[in-house]
PDB file with SEQRES, HELIX, SHEET and CRYST1 records, atoms N, CA, C and O in Angstrom:
SEQRES   1 A   72  UNK UNK UNK UNK UNK UNK UNK UNK UNK UNK UNK UNK UNK          
SEQRES   2 A   72  UNK UNK UNK UNK UNK UNK UNK UNK UNK UNK UNK UNK UNK          
SEQRES   3 A   72  UNK UNK UNK UNK UNK UNK UNK UNK UNK UNK UNK UNK UNK          
SEQRES   4 A   72  UNK UNK UNK UNK UNK UNK UNK UNK UNK UNK UNK UNK UNK          
SEQRES   5 A   72  UNK UNK UNK UNK UNK UNK UNK UNK UNK UNK UNK UNK UNK          
SEQRES   6 A   72  UNK UNK UNK UNK UNK UNK UNK                                  
HELIX    1 AA1 UNK A    8  UNK A   10  5                                   3    
HELIX    2 AA2 UNK A   11  UNK A   20  1                                  10    
HELIX    3 AA3 UNK A   21  UNK A   25  3                                   5    
HELIX    4 AA4 UNK A   33  UNK A   49  1                                  17    
HELIX    5 AA5 UNK A   54  UNK A   56  5                                   3    
HELIX    6 AA6 UNK A   61  UNK A   71  1                                  11    
CRYST1    1.000    1.000    1.000  90.00  90.00  90.00 P 1           1          
ATOM      1  N   UNK A   1     118.102 117.940  93.537  1.00  0.00           N  
ATOM      2  CA  UNK A   1     117.847 116.998  92.436  1.00  0.00           C  
ATOM      3  C   UNK A   1     119.253 116.820  91.820  1.00  0.00           C  
ATOM      4  O   UNK A   1     120.141 117.672  91.844  1.00  0.00           O  
ATOM      5  N   UNK A   2     119.333 115.540  91.241  1.00  0.00           N  
ATOM      6  CA  UNK A   2     120.649 115.326  90.539  1.00  0.00           C  
ATOM      7  C   UNK A   2     120.610 115.899  89.134  1.00  0.00           C  
ATOM      8  O   UNK A   2     119.923 116.873  88.826  1.00  0.00           O  
ATOM      9  N   UNK A   3     121.401 115.223  88.300  1.00  0.00           N  
ATOM     10  CA  UNK A   3     121.533 115.745  86.933  1.00  0.00           C  
ATOM     11  C   UNK A   3     120.255 115.893  86.262  1.00  0.00           C  
ATOM     12  O   UNK A   3     119.267 115.211  86.538  1.00  0.00           O  
ATOM     13  N   UNK A   4     120.300 116.878  85.297  1.00  0.00           N  
ATOM     14  CA  UNK A   4     119.102 117.221  84.485  1.00  0.00           C  
ATOM     15  C   UNK A   4     118.508 115.941  83.807  1.00  0.00           C  
ATOM     16  O   UNK A   4     119.212 115.161  83.165  1.00  0.00           O  
ATOM     17  N   UNK A   5     117.204 115.785  83.990  1.00  0.00           N  
ATOM     18  CA  UNK A   5     116.482 114.645  83.332  1.00  0.00           C  
ATOM     19  C   UNK A   5     116.589 113.336  84.069  1.00  0.00           C  
ATOM     20  O   UNK A   5     116.076 112.325  83.588  1.00  0.00           O  
ATOM     21  N   UNK A   6     117.240 113.311  85.230  1.00  0.00           N  
ATOM     22  CA  UNK A   6     117.468 112.013  85.994  1.00  0.00           C  
ATOM     23  C   UNK A   6     116.598 112.085  87.287  1.00  0.00           C  
ATOM     24  O   UNK A   6     117.056 112.456  88.368  1.00  0.00           O  
ATOM     25  N   UNK A   7     115.279 111.694  87.084  1.00  0.00           N  
ATOM     26  CA  UNK A   7     114.375 111.774  88.236  1.00  0.00           C  
ATOM     27  C   UNK A   7     114.175 110.396  88.972  1.00  0.00           C  
ATOM     28  O   UNK A   7     113.230 110.275  89.751  1.00  0.00           O  
ATOM     29  N   UNK A   8     115.017 109.388  88.750  1.00  0.00           N  
ATOM     30  CA  UNK A   8     114.822 108.125  89.241  1.00  0.00           C  
ATOM     31  C   UNK A   8     114.928 108.243  90.863  1.00  0.00           C  
ATOM     32  O   UNK A   8     114.232 107.506  91.561  1.00  0.00           O  
ATOM     33  N   UNK A   9     115.747 109.113  91.396  1.00  0.00           N  
ATOM     34  CA  UNK A   9     115.914 109.163  92.767  1.00  0.00           C  
ATOM     35  C   UNK A   9     114.671 109.677  93.471  1.00  0.00           C  
ATOM     36  O   UNK A   9     114.520 109.424  94.666  1.00  0.00           O  
ATOM     37  N   UNK A  10     113.738 110.413  92.773  1.00  0.00           N  
ATOM     38  CA  UNK A  10     112.533 110.869  93.298  1.00  0.00           C  
ATOM     39  C   UNK A  10     111.314 109.945  93.006  1.00  0.00           C  
ATOM     40  O   UNK A  10     110.209 110.314  93.405  1.00  0.00           O  
ATOM     41  N   UNK A  11     111.438 108.812  92.361  1.00  0.00           N  
ATOM     42  CA  UNK A  11     110.432 108.060  91.892  1.00  0.00           C  
ATOM     43  C   UNK A  11     109.506 107.486  93.035  1.00  0.00           C  
ATOM     44  O   UNK A  11     108.283 107.477  92.900  1.00  0.00           O  
ATOM     45  N   UNK A  12     110.102 107.034  94.105  1.00  0.00           N  
ATOM     46  CA  UNK A  12     109.435 106.318  95.139  1.00  0.00           C  
ATOM     47  C   UNK A  12     108.592 107.448  95.896  1.00  0.00           C  
ATOM     48  O   UNK A  12     107.408 107.251  96.170  1.00  0.00           O  
ATOM     49  N   UNK A  13     109.245 108.640  96.222  1.00  0.00           N  
ATOM     50  CA  UNK A  13     108.536 109.690  96.878  1.00  0.00           C  
ATOM     51  C   UNK A  13     107.419 110.279  96.056  1.00  0.00           C  
ATOM     52  O   UNK A  13     106.344 110.536  96.597  1.00  0.00           O  
ATOM     53  N   UNK A  14     107.611 110.496  94.835  1.00  0.00           N  
ATOM     54  CA  UNK A  14     106.627 111.033  93.978  1.00  0.00           C  
ATOM     55  C   UNK A  14     105.323 110.035  93.927  1.00  0.00           C  
ATOM     56  O   UNK A  14     104.160 110.438  93.948  1.00  0.00           O  
ATOM     57  N   UNK A  15     105.688 108.791  93.863  1.00  0.00           N  
ATOM     58  CA  UNK A  15     104.587 107.702  93.719  1.00  0.00           C  
ATOM     59  C   UNK A  15     103.771 107.760  95.139  1.00  0.00           C  
ATOM     60  O   UNK A  15     102.541 107.781  95.164  1.00  0.00           O  
ATOM     61  N   UNK A  16     104.460 107.781  96.137  1.00  0.00           N  
ATOM     62  CA  UNK A  16     103.798 107.843  97.475  1.00  0.00           C  
ATOM     63  C   UNK A  16     102.950 109.070  97.671  1.00  0.00           C  
ATOM     64  O   UNK A  16     101.833 108.951  98.176  1.00  0.00           O  
ATOM     65  N   UNK A  17     103.453 110.337  97.270  1.00  0.00           N  
ATOM     66  CA  UNK A  17     102.662 111.476  97.432  1.00  0.00           C  
ATOM     67  C   UNK A  17     101.581 111.556  96.401  1.00  0.00           C  
ATOM     68  O   UNK A  17     100.579 112.234  96.631  1.00  0.00           O  
ATOM     69  N   UNK A  18     101.737 110.847  95.178  1.00  0.00           N  
ATOM     70  CA  UNK A  18     100.637 110.818  94.257  1.00  0.00           C  
ATOM     71  C   UNK A  18      99.477 109.973  94.788  1.00  0.00           C  
ATOM     72  O   UNK A  18      98.316 110.331  94.590  1.00  0.00           O  
ATOM     73  N   UNK A  19      99.767 108.882  95.446  1.00  0.00           N  
ATOM     74  CA  UNK A  19      98.759 108.023  96.082  1.00  0.00           C  
ATOM     75  C   UNK A  19      98.006 108.857  97.143  1.00  0.00           C  
ATOM     76  O   UNK A  19      96.777 108.910  97.197  1.00  0.00           O  
ATOM     77  N   UNK A  20      98.821 109.485  97.960  1.00  0.00           N  
ATOM     78  CA  UNK A  20      98.266 110.239  99.082  1.00  0.00           C  
ATOM     79  C   UNK A  20      97.388 111.390  98.560  1.00  0.00           C  
ATOM     80  O   UNK A  20      96.387 111.709  99.200  1.00  0.00           O  
ATOM     81  N   UNK A  21      97.697 111.979  97.508  1.00  0.00           N  
ATOM     82  CA  UNK A  21      96.840 113.018  96.981  1.00  0.00           C  
ATOM     83  C   UNK A  21      95.526 112.472  96.527  1.00  0.00           C  
ATOM     84  O   UNK A  21      94.484 113.085  96.757  1.00  0.00           O  
ATOM     85  N   UNK A  22      95.550 111.286  95.861  1.00  0.00           N  
ATOM     86  CA  UNK A  22      94.342 110.663  95.266  1.00  0.00           C  
ATOM     87  C   UNK A  22      93.449 110.088  96.499  1.00  0.00           C  
ATOM     88  O   UNK A  22      92.225 110.222  96.488  1.00  0.00           O  
ATOM     89  N   UNK A  23      94.045 109.524  97.425  1.00  0.00           N  
ATOM     90  CA  UNK A  23      93.277 108.778  98.487  1.00  0.00           C  
ATOM     91  C   UNK A  23      93.006 109.580  99.783  1.00  0.00           C  
ATOM     92  O   UNK A  23      92.056 109.276 100.505  1.00  0.00           O  
ATOM     93  N   UNK A  24      93.822 110.582 100.072  1.00  0.00           N  
ATOM     94  CA  UNK A  24      93.701 111.292 101.291  1.00  0.00           C  
ATOM     95  C   UNK A  24      93.186 112.702 101.175  1.00  0.00           C  
ATOM     96  O   UNK A  24      92.217 113.094 101.825  1.00  0.00           O  
ATOM     97  N   UNK A  25      93.876 113.470 100.312  1.00  0.00           N  
ATOM     98  CA  UNK A  25      93.532 114.852 100.192  1.00  0.00           C  
ATOM     99  C   UNK A  25      92.386 115.239  99.367  1.00  0.00           C  
ATOM    100  O   UNK A  25      91.762 116.266  99.636  1.00  0.00           O  
ATOM    101  N   UNK A  26      92.045 114.443  98.322  1.00  0.00           N  
ATOM    102  CA  UNK A  26      91.046 114.806  97.274  1.00  0.00           C  
ATOM    103  C   UNK A  26      89.710 114.931  97.995  1.00  0.00           C  
ATOM    104  O   UNK A  26      89.281 114.003  98.681  1.00  0.00           O  
ATOM    105  N   UNK A  27      89.028 116.123  97.833  1.00  0.00           N  
ATOM    106  CA  UNK A  27      87.797 116.341  98.349  1.00  0.00           C  
ATOM    107  C   UNK A  27      87.674 116.634  99.877  1.00  0.00           C  
ATOM    108  O   UNK A  27      86.580 116.785 100.421  1.00  0.00           O  
ATOM    109  N   UNK A  28      88.790 116.700 100.492  1.00  0.00           N  
ATOM    110  CA  UNK A  28      88.810 116.831 101.984  1.00  0.00           C  
ATOM    111  C   UNK A  28      88.899 118.303 102.379  1.00  0.00           C  
ATOM    112  O   UNK A  28      89.402 119.109 101.596  1.00  0.00           O  
ATOM    113  N   UNK A  29      88.440 118.666 103.531  1.00  0.00           N  
ATOM    114  CA  UNK A  29      88.572 119.952 104.177  1.00  0.00           C  
ATOM    115  C   UNK A  29      88.637 119.782 105.682  1.00  0.00           C  
ATOM    116  O   UNK A  29      87.777 119.168 106.312  1.00  0.00           O  
ATOM    117  N   UNK A  30      89.729 120.371 106.242  1.00  0.00           N  
ATOM    118  CA  UNK A  30      89.842 120.288 107.712  1.00  0.00           C  
ATOM    119  C   UNK A  30      89.623 121.601 108.337  1.00  0.00           C  
ATOM    120  O   UNK A  30      89.903 122.633 107.727  1.00  0.00           O  
ATOM    121  N   UNK A  31      89.131 121.611 109.535  1.00  0.00           N  
ATOM    122  CA  UNK A  31      88.814 122.896 110.217  1.00  0.00           C  
ATOM    123  C   UNK A  31      89.981 123.410 111.049  1.00  0.00           C  
ATOM    124  O   UNK A  31      89.862 124.470 111.663  1.00  0.00           O  
ATOM    125  N   UNK A  32      91.089 122.708 111.091  1.00  0.00           N  
ATOM    126  CA  UNK A  32      92.267 123.218 111.750  1.00  0.00           C  
ATOM    127  C   UNK A  32      93.373 122.204 111.623  1.00  0.00           C  
ATOM    128  O   UNK A  32      93.127 121.058 111.247  1.00  0.00           O  
ATOM    129  N   UNK A  33      94.559 122.597 111.925  1.00  0.00           N  
ATOM    130  CA  UNK A  33      95.725 121.807 111.863  1.00  0.00           C  
ATOM    131  C   UNK A  33      95.665 120.535 112.706  1.00  0.00           C  
ATOM    132  O   UNK A  33      96.167 119.496 112.278  1.00  0.00           O  
ATOM    133  N   UNK A  34      95.060 120.594 113.901  1.00  0.00           N  
ATOM    134  CA  UNK A  34      94.992 119.406 114.714  1.00  0.00           C  
ATOM    135  C   UNK A  34      94.100 118.338 114.134  1.00  0.00           C  
ATOM    136  O   UNK A  34      94.401 117.154 114.285  1.00  0.00           O  
ATOM    137  N   UNK A  35      93.036 118.695 113.489  1.00  0.00           N  
ATOM    138  CA  UNK A  35      92.146 117.713 112.776  1.00  0.00           C  
ATOM    139  C   UNK A  35      92.924 117.109 111.561  1.00  0.00           C  
ATOM    140  O   UNK A  35      92.862 115.906 111.308  1.00  0.00           O  
ATOM    141  N   UNK A  36      93.640 117.969 110.838  1.00  0.00           N  
ATOM    142  CA  UNK A  36      94.481 117.374 109.691  1.00  0.00           C  
ATOM    143  C   UNK A  36      95.535 116.459 110.208  1.00  0.00           C  
ATOM    144  O   UNK A  36      95.739 115.383 109.644  1.00  0.00           O  
ATOM    145  N   UNK A  37      96.218 116.833 111.256  1.00  0.00           N  
ATOM    146  CA  UNK A  37      97.345 116.020 111.746  1.00  0.00           C  
ATOM    147  C   UNK A  37      96.801 114.661 112.271  1.00  0.00           C  
ATOM    148  O   UNK A  37      97.424 113.620 112.062  1.00  0.00           O  
ATOM    149  N   UNK A  38      95.670 114.688 112.932  1.00  0.00           N  
ATOM    150  CA  UNK A  38      95.042 113.475 113.444  1.00  0.00           C  
ATOM    151  C   UNK A  38      94.647 112.579 112.183  1.00  0.00           C  
ATOM    152  O   UNK A  38      94.934 111.382 112.179  1.00  0.00           O  
ATOM    153  N   UNK A  39      94.001 113.164 111.139  1.00  0.00           N  
ATOM    154  CA  UNK A  39      93.599 112.309 109.952  1.00  0.00           C  
ATOM    155  C   UNK A  39      94.838 111.806 109.317  1.00  0.00           C  
ATOM    156  O   UNK A  39      94.894 110.617 109.004  1.00  0.00           O  
ATOM    157  N   UNK A  40      95.886 112.637 109.087  1.00  0.00           N  
ATOM    158  CA  UNK A  40      97.068 112.154 108.410  1.00  0.00           C  
ATOM    159  C   UNK A  40      97.745 111.010 109.276  1.00  0.00           C  
ATOM    160  O   UNK A  40      98.192 110.020 108.696  1.00  0.00           O  
ATOM    161  N   UNK A  41      97.820 111.121 110.543  1.00  0.00           N  
ATOM    162  CA  UNK A  41      98.406 110.107 111.372  1.00  0.00           C  
ATOM    163  C   UNK A  41      97.626 108.814 111.115  1.00  0.00           C  
ATOM    164  O   UNK A  41      98.241 107.775 110.878  1.00  0.00           O  
ATOM    165  N   UNK A  42      96.318 108.850 111.156  1.00  0.00           N  
ATOM    166  CA  UNK A  42      95.437 107.638 110.964  1.00  0.00           C  
ATOM    167  C   UNK A  42      95.637 107.135 109.480  1.00  0.00           C  
ATOM    168  O   UNK A  42      95.602 105.925 109.256  1.00  0.00           O  
ATOM    169  N   UNK A  43      95.836 107.997 108.514  1.00  0.00           N  
ATOM    170  CA  UNK A  43      96.044 107.533 107.136  1.00  0.00           C  
ATOM    171  C   UNK A  43      97.403 106.839 107.009  1.00  0.00           C  
ATOM    172  O   UNK A  43      97.523 105.848 106.287  1.00  0.00           O  
ATOM    173  N   UNK A  44      98.370 107.319 107.662  1.00  0.00           N  
ATOM    174  CA  UNK A  44      99.744 106.682 107.537  1.00  0.00           C  
ATOM    175  C   UNK A  44      99.740 105.286 108.197  1.00  0.00           C  
ATOM    176  O   UNK A  44     100.306 104.311 107.703  1.00  0.00           O  
ATOM    177  N   UNK A  45      99.072 105.278 109.324  1.00  0.00           N  
ATOM    178  CA  UNK A  45      98.902 104.021 110.025  1.00  0.00           C  
ATOM    179  C   UNK A  45      98.188 102.996 109.183  1.00  0.00           C  
ATOM    180  O   UNK A  45      98.610 101.840 109.141  1.00  0.00           O  
ATOM    181  N   UNK A  46      97.020 103.411 108.448  1.00  0.00           N  
ATOM    182  CA  UNK A  46      96.318 102.716 107.542  1.00  0.00           C  
ATOM    183  C   UNK A  46      97.224 102.191 106.341  1.00  0.00           C  
ATOM    184  O   UNK A  46      97.186 101.025 105.951  1.00  0.00           O  
ATOM    185  N   UNK A  47      97.957 103.075 105.853  1.00  0.00           N  
ATOM    186  CA  UNK A  47      98.962 102.733 104.751  1.00  0.00           C  
ATOM    187  C   UNK A  47      99.934 101.623 105.059  1.00  0.00           C  
ATOM    188  O   UNK A  47     100.204 100.747 104.238  1.00  0.00           O  
ATOM    189  N   UNK A  48     100.486 101.693 106.354  1.00  0.00           N  
ATOM    190  CA  UNK A  48     101.432 100.708 106.760  1.00  0.00           C  
ATOM    191  C   UNK A  48     100.843  99.478 107.260  1.00  0.00           C  
ATOM    192  O   UNK A  48     101.572  98.487 107.261  1.00  0.00           O  
ATOM    193  N   UNK A  49      99.613  99.362 107.699  1.00  0.00           N  
ATOM    194  CA  UNK A  49      99.121  98.238 108.329  1.00  0.00           C  
ATOM    195  C   UNK A  49      97.961  97.510 107.627  1.00  0.00           C  
ATOM    196  O   UNK A  49      97.781  96.298 107.747  1.00  0.00           O  
ATOM    197  N   UNK A  50      97.201  98.306 106.903  1.00  0.00           N  
ATOM    198  CA  UNK A  50      95.927  97.728 106.276  1.00  0.00           C  
ATOM    199  C   UNK A  50      95.838  97.775 104.767  1.00  0.00           C  
ATOM    200  O   UNK A  50      95.241  96.897 104.144  1.00  0.00           O  
ATOM    201  N   UNK A  51      96.412  98.764 104.198  1.00  0.00           N  
ATOM    202  CA  UNK A  51      96.290  99.078 102.732  1.00  0.00           C  
ATOM    203  C   UNK A  51      97.046  98.057 101.921  1.00  0.00           C  
ATOM    204  O   UNK A  51      98.277  98.031 101.940  1.00  0.00           O  
ATOM    205  N   UNK A  52      96.286  97.170 101.172  1.00  0.00           N  
ATOM    206  CA  UNK A  52      97.037  96.223 100.311  1.00  0.00           C  
ATOM    207  C   UNK A  52      97.742  96.925  99.170  1.00  0.00           C  
ATOM    208  O   UNK A  52      97.203  97.873  98.599  1.00  0.00           O  
ATOM    209  N   UNK A  53      98.955  96.469  98.825  1.00  0.00           N  
ATOM    210  CA  UNK A  53      99.723  97.067  97.763  1.00  0.00           C  
ATOM    211  C   UNK A  53     100.127  96.070  96.745  1.00  0.00           C  
ATOM    212  O   UNK A  53     100.607  94.995  97.103  1.00  0.00           O  
ATOM    213  N   UNK A  54      99.956  96.369  95.472  1.00  0.00           N  
ATOM    214  CA  UNK A  54     100.254  95.491  94.363  1.00  0.00           C  
ATOM    215  C   UNK A  54     101.690  94.992  94.387  1.00  0.00           C  
ATOM    216  O   UNK A  54     101.932  93.803  94.180  1.00  0.00           O  
ATOM    217  N   UNK A  55     102.655  95.889  94.638  1.00  0.00           N  
ATOM    218  CA  UNK A  55     103.979  95.478  94.563  1.00  0.00           C  
ATOM    219  C   UNK A  55     104.417  94.611  95.688  1.00  0.00           C  
ATOM    220  O   UNK A  55     105.542  94.110  95.687  1.00  0.00           O  
ATOM    221  N   UNK A  56     103.514  94.406  96.703  1.00  0.00           N  
ATOM    222  CA  UNK A  56     103.769  93.420  97.776  1.00  0.00           C  
ATOM    223  C   UNK A  56     102.889  92.274  97.704  1.00  0.00           C  
ATOM    224  O   UNK A  56     102.604  91.665  98.736  1.00  0.00           O  
ATOM    225  N   UNK A  57     102.378  91.884  96.440  1.00  0.00           N  
ATOM    226  CA  UNK A  57     101.613  90.808  96.233  1.00  0.00           C  
ATOM    227  C   UNK A  57     100.174  90.882  96.930  1.00  0.00           C  
ATOM    228  O   UNK A  57      99.574  89.862  97.270  1.00  0.00           O  
ATOM    229  N   UNK A  58      99.687  92.133  97.109  1.00  0.00           N  
ATOM    230  CA  UNK A  58      98.391  92.326  97.606  1.00  0.00           C  
ATOM    231  C   UNK A  58      98.410  92.342  99.209  1.00  0.00           C  
ATOM    232  O   UNK A  58      97.345  92.361  99.826  1.00  0.00           O  
ATOM    233  N   UNK A  59      99.545  92.335  99.812  1.00  0.00           N  
ATOM    234  CA  UNK A  59      99.714  92.382 101.291  1.00  0.00           C  
ATOM    235  C   UNK A  59      99.885  93.862 101.679  1.00  0.00           C  
ATOM    236  O   UNK A  59     100.346  94.670 100.873  1.00  0.00           O  
ATOM    237  N   UNK A  60      99.496  94.215 102.963  1.00  0.00           N  
ATOM    238  CA  UNK A  60      99.968  95.525 103.506  1.00  0.00           C  
ATOM    239  C   UNK A  60     101.422  95.350 103.887  1.00  0.00           C  
ATOM    240  O   UNK A  60     101.906  94.234 104.077  1.00  0.00           O  
ATOM    241  N   UNK A  61     102.111  96.482 103.994  1.00  0.00           N  
ATOM    242  CA  UNK A  61     103.583  96.395 104.379  1.00  0.00           C  
ATOM    243  C   UNK A  61     103.822  95.612 105.673  1.00  0.00           C  
ATOM    244  O   UNK A  61     104.794  94.863 105.770  1.00  0.00           O  
ATOM    245  N   UNK A  62     102.957  95.777 106.651  1.00  0.00           N  
ATOM    246  CA  UNK A  62     103.335  95.042 107.980  1.00  0.00           C  
ATOM    247  C   UNK A  62     103.085  93.619 107.805  1.00  0.00           C  
ATOM    248  O   UNK A  62     103.754  92.810 108.448  1.00  0.00           O  
ATOM    249  N   UNK A  63     102.104  93.209 106.925  1.00  0.00           N  
ATOM    250  CA  UNK A  63     101.753  91.837 106.747  1.00  0.00           C  
ATOM    251  C   UNK A  63     102.986  91.155 105.888  1.00  0.00           C  
ATOM    252  O   UNK A  63     103.454  90.056 106.186  1.00  0.00           O  
ATOM    253  N   UNK A  64     103.394  91.864 104.910  1.00  0.00           N  
ATOM    254  CA  UNK A  64     104.521  91.409 104.138  1.00  0.00           C  
ATOM    255  C   UNK A  64     105.788  91.195 104.991  1.00  0.00           C  
ATOM    256  O   UNK A  64     106.469  90.176 104.882  1.00  0.00           O  
ATOM    257  N   UNK A  65     106.081  92.210 105.857  1.00  0.00           N  
ATOM    258  CA  UNK A  65     107.305  91.957 106.719  1.00  0.00           C  
ATOM    259  C   UNK A  65     107.072  90.867 107.553  1.00  0.00           C  
ATOM    260  O   UNK A  65     108.003  90.092 107.770  1.00  0.00           O  
ATOM    261  N   UNK A  66     105.888  90.667 108.096  1.00  0.00           N  
ATOM    262  CA  UNK A  66     105.641  89.578 109.093  1.00  0.00           C  
ATOM    263  C   UNK A  66     105.924  88.189 108.413  1.00  0.00           C  
ATOM    264  O   UNK A  66     106.541  87.293 108.990  1.00  0.00           O  
ATOM    265  N   UNK A  67     105.431  88.086 107.159  1.00  0.00           N  
ATOM    266  CA  UNK A  67     105.615  86.937 106.400  1.00  0.00           C  
ATOM    267  C   UNK A  67     107.102  86.589 106.150  1.00  0.00           C  
ATOM    268  O   UNK A  67     107.508  85.427 106.171  1.00  0.00           O  
ATOM    269  N   UNK A  68     107.920  87.701 105.903  1.00  0.00           N  
ATOM    270  CA  UNK A  68     109.342  87.521 105.705  1.00  0.00           C  
ATOM    271  C   UNK A  68     110.082  87.033 106.954  1.00  0.00           C  
ATOM    272  O   UNK A  68     110.995  86.209 106.889  1.00  0.00           O  
ATOM    273  N   UNK A  69     109.626  87.606 108.148  1.00  0.00           N  
ATOM    274  CA  UNK A  69     110.243  87.272 109.433  1.00  0.00           C  
ATOM    275  C   UNK A  69     109.857  85.785 109.712  1.00  0.00           C  
ATOM    276  O   UNK A  69     110.715  85.046 110.194  1.00  0.00           O  
ATOM    277  N   UNK A  70     108.633  85.322 109.437  1.00  0.00           N  
ATOM    278  CA  UNK A  70     108.276  83.995 109.698  1.00  0.00           C  
ATOM    279  C   UNK A  70     108.946  82.928 108.800  1.00  0.00           C  
ATOM    280  O   UNK A  70     109.134  81.762 109.147  1.00  0.00           O  
ATOM    281  N   UNK A  71     109.296  83.478 107.573  1.00  0.00           N  
ATOM    282  CA  UNK A  71     109.947  82.531 106.642  1.00  0.00           C  
ATOM    283  C   UNK A  71     111.483  82.205 107.033  1.00  0.00           C  
ATOM    284  O   UNK A  71     112.054  81.207 106.595  1.00  0.00           O  
ATOM    285  N   UNK A  72     112.064  83.087 107.850  1.00  0.00           N  
ATOM    286  CA  UNK A  72     113.396  82.941 108.200  1.00  0.00           C  
ATOM    287  C   UNK A  72     113.663  81.817 109.166  1.00  0.00           C  
ATOM    288  O   UNK A  72     114.811  81.592 109.548  1.00  0.00           O  
TER     289      UNK A  72                                                      
END                                                                             
């Protein structure tokens, strides 16, 4: 961590893990690491390809990137 009281460098990471705790972990129980790993991989794929995000005007990250590439 940088200087005391300067948490801006952690903001994006903290926001991502905050969403993950609310949407993925809350109320879940896994019977083993392999089940957890499989579910986490599926959640990350969902996050990047299907989950709409406000900061991207309601698009999923992959859709937003595709629109940018098509605009060029």
